[in-house]
C-alpha positions as a printed NumPy array, in Angstrom:
array([[ 23.591, -12.777,   4.427],
       [ 25.199, -14.081,   1.229],
       [ 25.368, -17.558,   2.755],
       [ 21.647, -17.319,   3.504],
       [ 20.941, -16.504,  -0.156],
       [ 23.074, -19.467,  -1.241],
       [ 21.22 , -21.736,   1.196],
       [ 17.867, -20.48 ,  -0.092],
       [ 18.733, -21.289,  -3.709],
       [ 20.219, -24.646,  -2.768],
       [ 16.888, -25.721,  -1.309],
       [ 14.769, -27.002,  -4.255],
       [ 11.377, -26.121,  -2.775],
       [ 12.398, -22.635,  -1.644],
       [ 14.263, -21.989,  -4.909],
       [ 11.134, -22.876,  -6.865],
       [  9.043, -20.455,  -4.78 ],
       [ 11.543, -17.623,  -5.235],
       [ 11.744, -18.193,  -9.   ],
       [  7.932, -18.27 ,  -9.292],
       [  7.696, -14.959,  -7.441],
       [ 10.431, -13.364,  -9.569],
       [  8.875, -14.672, -12.789],
       [  5.424, -13.288, -11.985],
       [  6.895,  -9.936, -10.958],
       [  8.764,  -9.814, -14.287],
       [  5.532, -10.548, -16.195],
       [  3.805,  -7.778, -14.239],
       [  6.487,  -5.267, -15.204],
       [  6.314,  -6.339, -18.871],
       [  2.541,  -5.864, -18.872],
       [  2.968,  -2.412, -17.338],
       [  4.873,  -1.358, -20.47 ],
       [  2.382,  -2.757, -23.025],
       [  0.058,   0.046, -24.238],
       [ -3.682,  -0.499, -24.39 ],
       [ -5.285,  -0.737, -27.863],
       [ -6.316,   2.633, -29.243],
       [ -3.727,   4.584, -27.218],
       [ -1.094,   6.621, -29.045],
       [  1.89 ,   5.526, -26.974],
       [  4.284,   7.941, -28.71 ],
       [  2.161,  10.968, -27.793],
       [  1.736,   9.663, -24.25 ],
       [  5.49 ,   9.378, -23.733],
       [  6.053,  12.831, -25.245],
       [  3.425,  14.409, -22.982],
       [  4.813,  12.719, -19.87 ],
       [  8.303,  13.977, -20.699],
       [  7.044,  17.522, -21.352],
       [  4.834,  17.686, -18.261],
       [  7.102,  15.769, -15.868],
       [  6.616,  17.05 , -12.342],
       [  3.565,  19.156, -13.133],
       [  0.214,  19.159, -11.401],
       [ -1.099,  16.421, -13.66 ],
       [  1.54 ,  14.051, -12.39 ],
       [  1.006,  14.965,  -8.751],
       [ -2.764,  14.524,  -8.83 ],
       [ -2.474,  10.815,  -9.596],
       [  0.942,  10.339,  -7.991],
       [ -0.207,   7.677,  -5.513],
       [ -1.782,   5.32 ,  -8.061],
       [  0.918,   6.088, -10.611],
       [  3.575,   5.353,  -7.994],
       [  2.016,   2.   ,  -7.058],
       [  1.625,   1.006, -10.717],
       [  5.234,   1.833, -11.55 ],
       [  4.254,   4.638, -13.93 ],
       [  1.778,   2.451, -15.837],
       [ -1.23 ,   4.67 , -15.043],
       [ -0.152,   7.784, -16.946],
       [  1.081,   5.592, -19.799],
       [ -2.4  ,   3.986, -20.123],
       [ -0.863,   0.524, -20.367],
       [ -2.655,  -2.818, -20.018],
       [ -1.838,  -2.886, -16.285],
       [ -2.528,   0.839, -15.817],
       [ -4.943,   0.296, -12.916],
       [ -2.554,  -2.157, -11.278],
       [ -3.233,  -3.617,  -7.869],
       [ -5.1  ,  -0.625,  -6.406],
       [ -8.655,  -2.   ,  -6.995],
       [ -7.814,  -5.179,  -5.064],
       [ -6.199,  -3.22 ,  -2.224],
       [ -9.204,  -0.908,  -2.027],
       [-11.615,  -3.852,  -2.128],
       [ -9.688,  -5.647,   0.638],
       [ -9.844,  -2.56 ,   2.836],
       [-13.576,  -2.092,   2.189],
       [-14.374,  -5.74 ,   2.962],
       [-12.289,  -5.529,   6.121],
       [-14.186,  -2.426,   7.205],
       [-17.544,  -4.044,   6.409],
       [-16.832,  -6.901,   8.828],
       [-17.491,  -4.419,  11.619],
       [-20.752,  -3.186,  10.083],
       [-22.324,  -6.271,   8.451],
       [-23.04 ,  -9.205,  10.815],
       [-22.786, -11.755,   7.968],
       [-19.218, -10.713,   7.205],
       [-18.365, -10.919,  10.896],
       [-19.8  , -14.45 ,  11.038],
       [-17.808, -15.459,   7.936],
       [-14.614, -14.15 ,   9.509],
       [-15.172, -16.387,  12.533],
       [-15.819, -19.512,  10.407],
       [-12.123, -20.049,   9.748],
       [-10.773, -21.162,   6.392],
       [-14.151, -21.712,   4.719],
       [-15.355, -18.262,   5.736],
       [-12.089, -16.684,   4.64 ],
       [-12.442, -18.275,   1.202],
       [-15.915, -16.755,   0.881],
       [-14.608, -13.345,   1.957],
       [-11.834, -13.61 ,  -0.633],
       [-14.431, -14.312,  -3.316],
       [-16.413, -11.218,  -2.328],
       [-13.187,  -9.201,  -2.423],
       [-12.492, -10.369,  -5.98 ],
       [-15.957,  -9.372,  -7.193],
       [-15.648,  -5.955,  -5.579],
       [-12.131,  -5.509,  -6.993],
       [-13.358,  -6.148, -10.551],
       [-16.215,  -3.671, -10.044],
       [-13.804,  -1.036,  -8.752],
       [-11.473,  -1.751, -11.683],
       [-14.325,  -1.033, -14.12 ],
       [-15.097,   2.215, -12.282],
       [-11.483,   3.375, -12.084],
       [-10.627,   2.473, -15.677],
       [-13.763,   4.259, -16.906],
       [-12.787,   7.394, -15.01 ],
       [ -9.184,   7.326, -16.253],
       [-10.215,   6.731, -19.88 ],
       [-12.844,   9.504, -19.673],
       [-10.209,  11.936, -18.392],
       [ -7.782,  10.868, -21.119],
       [-10.43 ,  11.31 , -23.838],
       [-11.167,  14.848, -22.578],
       [ -7.487,  15.721, -22.42 ],
       [ -7.61 ,  16.153, -18.623],
       [ -5.445,  13.204, -17.608],
       [ -2.27 ,  15.019, -18.678],
       [ -3.396,  18.634, -18.5  ],
       [ -1.47 ,  20.877, -20.859],
       [ -0.738,  18.103, -23.336],
       [ -1.437,  19.344, -26.863],
       [ -1.323,  15.942, -28.559],
       [ -4.266,  13.498, -28.433],
       [ -3.283,  10.419, -26.463],
       [ -6.275,   8.293, -27.563],
       [ -6.338,   7.654, -31.286],
       [ -9.86 ,   6.191, -31.41 ],
       [-12.142,   8.254, -29.158],
       [-15.367,   6.627, -30.344],
       [-17.628,   4.894, -27.848],
       [-16.553,   1.471, -29.086],
       [-12.861,   2.384, -28.867],
       [-13.211,   3.733, -25.332],
       [-15.151,   0.643, -24.211],
       [-12.379,  -1.597, -25.571],
       [ -9.755,   0.325, -23.581],
       [-11.884,   0.067, -20.417],
       [-12.333,  -3.692, -20.899],
       [ -8.61 ,  -4.215, -21.514],
       [ -7.645,  -2.238, -18.392],
       [-10.216,  -4.105, -16.299],
       [ -8.927,  -7.444, -17.572],
       [ -5.395,  -6.261, -16.791],
       [ -6.408,  -5.459, -13.219],
       [ -7.915,  -8.953, -12.875],
       [ -4.686, -10.524, -14.191],
       [ -2.623,  -8.482, -11.725],
       [ -4.9  ,  -9.648,  -8.923],
       [ -4.339, -13.251, -10.063],
       [ -0.566, -12.68 , -10.142],
       [ -0.658, -11.432,  -6.56 ],
       [ -2.637, -14.422,  -5.332],
       [ -0.317, -16.836,  -7.164],
       [  2.746, -15.256,  -5.538],
       [  1.156, -15.521,  -2.102],
       [  0.042, -19.13 ,  -2.645],
       [  2.941, -20.653,  -4.593],
       [  5.747, -18.139,  -4.221],
       [  7.28 , -16.382,  -1.251],
       [  6.112, -13.229,   0.487],
       [  2.847, -11.334,   0.155],
       [  1.953, -11.146,  -3.523],
       [  0.129,  -7.818,  -3.483],
       [  2.902,  -6.158,  -1.492],
       [  5.602,  -7.514,  -3.79 ],
       [  3.81 ,  -6.161,  -6.878],
       [  3.612,  -2.718,  -5.27 ],
       [  7.284,  -3.05 ,  -4.321],
       [  8.18 ,  -3.891,  -7.925],
       [  6.227,  -0.92 ,  -9.261],
       [  7.935,   1.532,  -6.916],
       [ 11.416,   0.037,  -7.25 ],
       [ 11.214,   0.138, -11.063],
       [ 11.2  ,   3.926, -10.899],
       [ 14.39 ,   4.22 ,  -8.843],
       [ 16.859,   4.636, -11.754],
       [ 14.773,   7.107, -13.772],
       [ 13.751,   9.164, -10.723],
       [ 17.351,   9.31 ,  -9.563],
       [ 18.51 ,  10.457, -12.989],
       [ 15.818,  13.164, -13.149],
       [ 16.698,  14.386,  -9.669],
       [ 20.407,  14.471, -10.482],
       [ 19.954,  16.358, -13.753],
       [ 17.395,  18.867, -12.428],
       [ 18.756,  19.594,  -8.944],
       [ 22.47 ,  18.899,  -9.226],
       [ 24.867,  16.594,  -7.427],
       [ 24.669,  18.329,  -4.033],
       [ 20.898,  18.037,  -3.711],
       [ 21.037,  14.486,  -5.058],
       [ 23.584,  13.53 ,  -2.392],
       [ 21.569,  15.195,   0.369],
       [ 18.427,  13.364,  -0.753],
       [ 20.27 ,  10.04 ,  -0.681],
       [ 21.607,  10.739,   2.819],
       [ 18.128,  11.746,   3.983],
       [ 16.656,   8.604,   2.379],
       [ 19.171,   6.437,   4.247],
       [ 18.224,   8.157,   7.499],
       [ 14.522,   7.604,   6.8  ],
       [ 15.199,   3.939,   5.977],
       [ 17.057,   3.47 ,   9.27 ],
       [ 14.197,   5.11 ,  11.178],
       [ 11.555,   3.059,   9.368],
       [ 13.411,  -0.201,  10.067],
       [ 13.762,   0.729,  13.731],
       [ 10.095,   1.597,  14.209],
       [  8.681,  -1.188,  12.014],
       [ 10.608,  -3.759,  14.065],
       [  9.486,  -2.184,  17.335],
       [  6.722,  -3.818,  19.322],
       [  5.325,  -3.914,  22.826],
       [  5.364,  -7.46 ,  24.158],
       [  2.667,  -7.992,  26.758],
       [  3.421, -11.119,  28.857],
       [  0.685, -13.758,  28.895],
       [  0.604, -16.703,  31.311],
       [ -1.529, -19.79 ,  30.725],
       [ -2.827, -21.657,  33.756],
       [ -2.083, -25.346,  34.262],
       [ -4.946, -27.801,  33.9  ],
       [ -5.256, -31.568,  34.162],
       [ -6.92 , -33.584,  31.375],
       [ -6.941, -37.2  ,  32.437],
       [ -3.411, -37.955,  33.573],
       [ -1.824, -35.243,  31.455],
       [ -1.123, -31.666,  32.403],
       [ -1.674, -28.932,  29.844],
       [ -0.877, -25.238,  29.914],
       [  1.427, -23.545,  32.32 ],
       [  3.414, -21.945,  29.498],
       [  4.471, -18.31 ,  29.252],
       [  4.243, -16.331,  26.048],
       [  3.59 , -12.75 ,  25.004],
       [  1.135, -10.733,  22.948],
       [  3.064,  -8.577,  20.422],
       [  1.627,  -5.138,  19.643],
       [  3.46 ,  -3.329,  16.854],
       [  4.183,   0.369,  17.112],
       [  2.889,   0.855,  13.562],
       [ -0.163,  -1.356,  13.858],
       [ -1.914,   0.183,  10.821],
       [  0.873,  -0.145,   8.239],
       [  0.623,   1.958,   5.077],
       [ -3.202,   1.907,   4.886],
       [ -3.748,   5.339,   6.561],
       [ -1.407,   6.992,   4.042],
       [ -3.429,   5.501,   1.172],
       [ -6.692,   6.675,   2.737],
       [ -5.407,  10.207,   3.383],
       [ -3.893,  10.632,  -0.092],
       [ -7.019,   9.322,  -1.814],
       [ -9.274,  11.623,   0.206],
       [ -7.173,  14.683,  -0.659],
       [ -7.173,  13.833,  -4.388],
       [-10.898,  13.022,  -4.49 ],
       [-12.301,  16.615,  -4.845],
       [-10.086,  17.407,  -7.827],
       [-10.861,  14.075,  -9.471],
       [-14.624,  14.595,  -9.054],
       [-14.311,  18.081, -10.517],
       [-12.515,  16.755, -13.577],
       [-14.959,  13.903, -14.132],
       [-17.992,  16.203, -13.84 ],
       [-16.425,  18.88 , -16.035],
       [-16.532,  21.437, -13.221],
       [-12.877,  22.354, -13.674],
       [-11.48 ,  24.665, -16.313],
       [ -7.833,  25.317, -17.027],
       [ -8.503,  28.694, -18.704],
       [-11.052,  30.166, -16.283],
       [-11.   ,  28.261, -12.967],
       [-13.736,  28.956, -10.452],
       [-13.09 ,  29.944,  -6.846],
       [-13.74 ,  26.331,  -5.852],
       [-11.148,  25.044,  -8.335],
       [ -8.631,  27.682,  -7.21 ],
       [ -9.208,  26.571,  -3.614],
       [ -8.613,  22.927,  -4.553],
       [ -5.498,  23.728,  -6.563],
       [ -4.029,  25.801,  -3.757],
       [ -4.8  ,  23.684,  -0.697],
       [ -5.605,  20.122,  -1.858],
       [ -3.308,  19.62 ,  -4.865],
       [ -0.17 ,  21.611,  -4.063],
       [  1.975,  19.399,  -1.758],
       [  4.187,  22.344,  -0.763],
       [  1.346,  24.349,   0.791],
       [  1.387,  24.336,   4.638],
       [ -2.389,  23.787,   4.683],
       [ -1.989,  20.693,   2.499],
       [  0.742,  19.324,   4.778],
       [ -1.341,  19.982,   7.907],
       [ -4.424,  18.336,   6.386],
       [ -2.359,  15.377,   5.174],
       [ -0.814,  14.849,   8.607],
       [ -4.176,  15.203,  10.395],
       [ -5.907,  12.747,   8.072],
       [ -3.125,  10.194,   8.532],
       [ -3.386,  10.449,  12.327],
       [ -7.173,  10.112,  12.155],
       [ -7.084,   7.071,   9.875],
       [ -4.414,   5.4  ,  12.017],
       [ -6.727,   5.485,  15.037],
       [ -9.735,   4.542,  12.913],
       [ -8.047,   1.569,  11.231],
       [ -6.481,   0.231,  14.431],
       [ -9.826,   0.472,  16.235],
       [-11.542,  -1.767,  13.681],
       [ -8.722,  -4.264,  13.148],
       [ -7.753,  -4.906,  16.77 ],
       [-10.553,  -5.55 ,  19.272],
       [ -9.256,  -5.602,  22.887],
       [-12.535,  -7.093,  24.189],
       [-12.385,  -9.948,  21.691],
       [ -8.707, -10.627,  22.427],
       [ -9.386, -10.612,  26.177],
       [-12.232, -13.109,  25.751],
       [-10.002, -15.416,  23.699],
       [ -7.322, -15.328,  26.395],
       [ -9.898, -16.047,  29.099],
       [-11.38 , -18.915,  27.081],
       [ -8.022, -20.698,  26.82 ],
       [ -6.979, -19.994,  30.399],
       [ -4.59 , -17.144,  29.647],
       [ -4.088, -14.023,  31.707],
       [ -1.746, -11.07 ,  31.977],
       [  0.233, -11.201,  35.252],
       [ -1.227,  -8.666,  37.676],
       [ -4.37 ,  -8.119,  35.558],
       [ -7.628,  -9.972,  36.175],
       [ -9.127, -11.829,  33.164],
       [-12.122, -10.413,  31.347],
       [-12.986,  -6.728,  31.409],
       [ -9.836,  -5.551,  33.301],
       [ -7.669,  -7.273,  30.658],
       [ -9.593,  -5.571,  27.836],
       [ -9.199,  -2.176,  29.529],
       [ -5.469,  -2.75 ,  29.965],
       [ -5.043,  -3.764,  26.321],
       [ -7.037,  -0.728,  25.246],
       [ -4.839,   1.536,  27.372],
       [ -1.578,   0.117,  25.991],
       [ -2.894,   0.139,  22.41 ],
       [ -3.912,   3.802,  22.618],
       [ -0.455,   4.827,  23.813],
       [  1.226,   2.829,  21.05 ],
       [ -1.156,   4.206,  18.432],
       [ -0.258,   7.792,  19.345],
       [  3.407,   7.054,  18.703],
       [  2.631,   5.116,  15.516],
       [  0.35 ,   7.859,  14.164],
       [  2.948,  10.595,  14.739],
       [  5.636,   8.416,  13.17 ],
       [  3.533,   7.607,  10.105],
       [  2.438,  11.21 ,   9.625],
       [  6.014,  12.463,   9.977],
       [  7.387,   9.933,   7.489],
       [  4.733,  10.896,   4.921],
       [  5.002,  14.693,   5.33 ],
       [  8.713,  15.287,   5.969],
       [  9.611,  15.182,   2.233],
       [  7.044,  17.935,   1.592],
       [  8.639,  20.096,   4.295],
       [ 12.271,  19.705,   3.276],
       [ 12.045,  19.089,  -0.476],
       [ 10.504,  21.851,  -2.539],
       [  8.811,  20.631,  -5.675],
       [  6.039,  18.062,  -5.806],
       [  7.937,  15.838,  -8.242],
       [ 10.525,  15.043,  -5.558],
       [  8.282,  14.897,  -2.533],
       [  5.796,  12.526,  -4.147],
       [  8.319,  10.364,  -5.986],
       [ 10.074,   7.181,  -4.899],
       [ 12.177,   9.38 ,  -2.603],
       [  9.039,  10.315,  -0.661],
       [  8.233,   8.914,   2.765],
       [  5.315,   6.702,   1.689],
       [  7.398,   4.992,  -0.993],
       [ 10.325,   4.402,   1.384],
       [  7.928,   3.029,   4.002],
       [  6.461,   0.535,   1.51 ],
       [  9.852,  -0.541,   0.178],
       [ 11.316,  -1.148,   3.633],
       [  8.207,  -2.831,   5.069],
       [  7.815,  -5.244,   2.151],
       [ 11.54 ,  -6.037,   2.178],
       [ 11.496,  -6.851,   5.894],
       [  8.375,  -8.988,   5.587],
       [  9.748, -10.966,   2.616],
       [ 13.122, -11.519,   4.279],
       [ 11.39 , -12.764,   7.432],
       [  9.336, -15.268,   5.441],
       [ 12.39 , -16.593,   3.611],
       [ 14.283, -16.756,   6.893],
       [ 11.509, -18.708,   8.61 ],
       [ 11.57 , -21.309,   5.828],
       [ 15.357, -21.517,   6.078],
       [ 15.157, -22.025,   9.831],
       [ 12.733, -24.898,   9.309],
       [ 15.46 , -26.632,   7.309],
       [ 18.156, -25.884,   9.928],
       [ 19.87 , -23.216,   7.851],
       [ 21.17 , -19.913,   9.186],
       [ 18.844, -17.051,   8.378],
       [ 19.46 , -13.517,   7.152],
       [ 19.13 , -11.879,  10.571],
       [ 21.795, -13.573,  12.665]])
């Protein structure tokens, strides 16, 4: 592996791509530490230290985890990459509902460019909405509940609008960073930014875990994390390869086709998207209650008590069961809209391909649907187990929802594998040995 790294940096073009990616990731992390204007950064840090691991941290743990802690610090990049990820998912879902989007998807590169433009517009709109909600919660003192110090120095309308504009602009810059990494660097830009945000919390989270739980628990967590990493690597690399044979055909005096290939179906076809959907849906009722002022820390209503007990507390069995069920549901939902067996069968039939023993057309689509359903069951159980196991075996929401949680480990391992594969493919093109010998 070390020789592969040396070969990568000896190649001028690949070295330039790696350095561009590393430079943009470094700029992203610097921006995540720059406070927005009008925010009392000293009070924010003091409140985060005092309330570390409380309910306020767990409510926004997903976004805060993806932003590398920038959300609760109200930094310039507090919103991070989440608006663009959400916009990409929404646009992808709308291709099934809106015929125009479906037609653009089939137009190739020109249509994809148009879809990307729509995604950018929607991402900026979502960034405005999310930053407005976060700033409103911070101004009311509900972002870090229990914090006695004001975290926004200038709570006038003009001051709050400036913070919203700065956070929105920061989200647009992060989106630009991600696209630059994808286009001119190496790996998927959005995934690498999420990876950087999660990985940046490894030292501090490890230190907190060691000081609060002791060396024995810290060692057990590390051993469990290594086991989870091994399982994630095994399943993420797993795929069902369906053999596909292409018929021979004569064009003039030349013969085309006759080759054998396979259609790879991954066990985890949905990736991390179902976990994001499930977490967001569970946090939504509490967030709406805070934005509408329906929640009260001194005299909570029965509805707020219900939310706090079953939708906010990660150690509650009802929360774990709901979380697991939502992940399984969204796995099937997302796979059903991203992989169309009928469309794939028609493409194979159009180019003269067929599955040995299966007739082209409708029988091929039924067979693909049958295999995909069986794989999706395994993938859904795997994804739900990875996301909920930390809640079952680690008491305390600060540990279960931190970088030692299943969702974070899944993202770290998946992005690492994808990036290594891309670097390896470029090395193989230049006749170098790759990472995976």
